N, C-alpha and C positions, 0 to 999 in steps of 0.2 A: 202250586209252582209251576207254570210252564216244564218237559224236560228240554232242555235246550236242545239244539238238531245238531250240532255234533256228537253230544250224548247218543242219542240217536242214531245216529249214521254210527259209529265207534260201533255199540250195542248191535245192530242189523250184520254190521263184515261181521263181528266178531262170533253170530251166530250161523252166520256164513259157511265160514273157515269151521266150525264146529261140526257141518253137517258134512261139508267135502271131508274133512280129518277122519269120522268117523264109515265113511264109507269106504275108506283105504285100509281099516281097520278093518273092516267088517269081511275084506277081500283076503286078508290075511298077510296080506303082505307087509312091509317091514322098510316102506325109502327111506335113504341115506338122507338124513333130516337136518341137514345142510342143503338138499340137492339146490334149495328152492334160493339159496341165495350164492352161487357162483358167482356170482357179480360183484357180491360184496366182499368178495377175498383175495388175495394175494399168496402168496411166496412167502411160508415162513422161515425166519431167521434160523440160525443154529442155533442150538441151544442153549450153547455157552456163552452166544451171545446177547442175549438173555438177563442183564444185571437185575432190574427191577422187576420186583414179584410181589401180587398181594390173591385171595381168599377171600369170596362173597359169601355171606350168607343169605337166600333169599326165602321166605317164607313164603306158599302155596298151597293154597285153601283148593285140593281135587273136590274136598267133600266140603259139606256145612252140615252140623245138626241141630234140627231145630225141633219147637214142638215138644217139649222138658224129656226131647232124643227118642223120641217115638218118630221123627223123621230127618230120611236123610235128603240130600241134593246135591248132583255131581255137578262139578262146572267143569268146563275146561280151560285148562289153566296155558299160557303164553307166556315163556321166559325171552322174555327181550335181554341182547347184551346191543350198547352203543358205542359207538369210539367218538367220542365226543375231539376226541382230536386232528386238526385239517390236515396236518403234515406225516404224523405219526402213524403203524399201521398198530392194532391191537392185539396181540399173542394172547388167542386162547386154550390155555395147558388141559384143558380139565370141564368139563359140565358133570354133574352125577346130580342123581333123584333118588332123594332116601326118603322114607318113611314115617307114621307117625313112631312107628316104634326106633328108631336111625338105623331101619338095615337097607343098604344099597340095591333101590329098585333099579337102573337101568344107570349107565355111562352113555354118555352121550356125544363122546369127540373123543374116536378112535385114537389121533392124534393132533399134535398140535396145529392152529390153524390159525393165522391172520386177516384182520379186518380191518379194508384199507379207510382209510381218514374218513369219519362220519359214516361208512356203514352199519350194515344194521345184520345181526342175524337173531334166531327163533327156533325154540324148541316147542313142538304143541302136543300138551299132554288132554286125547278127544276126553272129553266127559266120560262116558261109558270107562275107562282107565282105572281105577278106583282104587288102583295097589297103593298110591301116596298115601289115602286116607287125608284123617282129618287138618295131620299134621303135616304132611309134606313139606320136603323144602330142596331146594338145588342149592352147593356148594360150586360156586363158579372161581376157576382160578385162572387167572391172569395174568399176564405179565408184559414189557416192552422193555425196550434195547437200548436205552434213556429216558430221562424222566419225561413223564408223557400225564397230559390232565384224567382223571379218573375217568373212565366207562360207564355209566349208566346202565344199572343193571334190575330190572324189575321185573314184578310177576305180572299175569292182566288175568283173570279171573274173570268170567264170563258164561253167563248162565239162563237160565227163563224159568218160574214157575207159572203155569197157568198161562192166563195172558201178560204176561209183565219181563220185560225180560233186562236185567243189571248187570252192569259189571264197575270192580274194583280194580285199582292198585297195591301190587303190597312191595315196597323198595328194599335191593340188597341193600345191609347192612357190613359193612367191611370186620374181618373177624378178627379182634386185637385183644392181647391180652392184658386188661389192667395191671399199670404199674409199670408198661412197661415202655 
């Protein structure tokens, strides 16, 4: 079956992003993860104005184990947070990255940020950052000042093995307590 053109472009773009991110990591610099998305951000409302809140769990696969546990494939992970509202900002209060054991690896949002209507922000974990392991995940806490359409929050994993590139998506899931 032929590889769809848009999928090939997506994989190549992801690999290019991985290479660029690896170069920054190799230089030892830690840029602001949201600096590329300043045009997506607006001034956040005061915390007291946020009346709606939700936490989303996003599985992220920064490494996969194969060959009976004998081989590890490291992947680039992009957490994408997309505001689906046409009129209201989406407030991101926290983005935290956890490893396989459930230990906090890194906080990615130092304070609340607001994503403009239809805006997007992303957090990139380069393939050489294996701190998350095979069971990595993000917790994204978001809010709004009034009812808003739920954002699309997902992780996109990109990698290559030999001469083959691939990508897959892991959707976020709202954290709900059964029976409540």
